C-alpha positions in Angstrom: 16.1 -16.1 34.2 13.9 -19.1 31.9 14.9 -19.4 28.2 12.9 -21.5 25.8 14.7 -22.1 22.2 11.9 -23.5 20.0 12.3 -26.3 16.6 10.3 -28.4 14.3 8.5 -26.0 13.2 8.7 -25.7 8.6 6.1 -26.4 5.2 3.9 -30.1 5.2 1.2 -30.7 3.1 -2.8 -31.6 4.5 -3.1 -34.6 6.6 1.4 -35.2 7.2 2.9 -34.2 11.1 5.3 -32.3 12.0 6.7 -32.1 16.0 7.5 -29.3 17.5 10.1 -29.5 20.9 10.9 -26.7 23.5 14.1 -26.6 25.5 13.9 -25.0 28.7 16.8 -24.3 30.4 17.7 -21.1 33.1 15.8 -21.4 36.9 14.6 -25.2 36.0 12.6 -25.9 38.5 11.3 -22.9 38.9 8.4 -24.2 35.9 5.1 -26.0 36.4 2.9 -25.8 33.8 4.1 -25.7 29.7 2.0 -25.9 26.8 1.6 -24.5 23.4 -0.4 -21.1 22.2 -0.7 -20.0 18.0 -1.6 -17.2 16.7 -2.2 -16.8 13.1 -2.6 -13.8 11.3 -5.5 -11.7 12.2 -6.7 -14.0 14.8 -6.1 -14.4 18.7 -3.8 -16.7 20.5 -5.0 -19.9 20.4 -4.5 -21.7 23.8 -3.8 -25.2 21.9 -2.1 -27.4 24.4 -1.1 -27.7 28.0 0.9 -29.9 30.6 1.4 -29.6 34.5 4.9 -30.9 36.1 2.8 -34.6 36.3 2.6 -35.2 33.1 -1.5 -33.8 33.0 -2.8 -32.5 29.5 -5.7 -30.5 27.8 -6.6 -29.5 24.5 -7.7 -27.2 22.6 -11.0 -28.6 20.8 -9.8 -27.8 17.5 -6.6 -30.1 18.2 -7.6 -32.0 20.4 -7.3 -35.9 18.9 -4.5 -35.2 15.8 -1.4 -32.9 18.5 0.1 -34.4 21.7 1.7 -33.0 23.9 5.0 -34.5 26.5 7.8 -33.5 28.2 11.1 -34.7 29.3 11.3 -33.2 32.4 14.9 -34.8 32.5 15.5 -32.9 29.6 13.6 -29.7 29.9 11.3 -30.1 27.2 7.8 -30.3 26.3 6.8 -31.3 22.5 3.8 -31.0 20.6 3.0 -33.8 18.4 1.0 -32.7 15.6 -0.7 -35.5 13.4 -3.5 -35.4 10.3 -2.9 -31.1 9.9 -4.6 -29.1 8.4 -4.6 -26.2 6.7 -5.9 -24.3 9.4 -3.1 -25.1 11.7 -1.0 -23.1 10.1 0.3 -20.7 12.5 2.6 -19.3 14.7 3.3 -21.8 17.5 4.7 -20.7 20.7 5.5 -22.8 23.9 5.5 -21.1 27.3 6.3 -22.1 30.9 4.2 -21.4 33.6 5.9 -20.0 37.4 4.0 -19.5 39.3 7.3 -18.1 42.0 8.5 -16.4 39.4 8.1 -12.9 38.2 6.3 -12.7 35.1 4.8 -15.6 35.8 5.3 -17.1 31.7 7.9 -17.4 30.3 7.9 -17.4 26.0 9.2 -18.6 23.8 10.7 -17.3 20.3 8.1 -18.7 18.4 8.1 -21.4 15.2 5.9 -21.2 12.2 3.9 -24.2 10.8 2.7 -23.8 7.2 0.5 -27.1 5.6 -0.4 -26.0 2.4 -3.5 -28.2 0.8 
């Protein structure tokens, strides 16, 4: 009922930048908060950043000051601007949308690979 399509991942050198996008479709009006998780091989899934419908943001300590989450409600899209990338940022990044009144209440994007070389 909600579909999320991610784009913008790729290979970048340490210190570089990438901008991830996640476009939502379907029951858009049901979406409240949106955000990004990442999961690297052998590691736990980590909440990277989240943003409420009104723009309140929060970040993992590991990315604070380097990453910025934003959303364009008119385009039903959430972004993750990633600056000063480090090799430890290498992961698959997944966007999500919270839908408090629509089961399963959280929808996921397909994931996009971010690889940061040293």
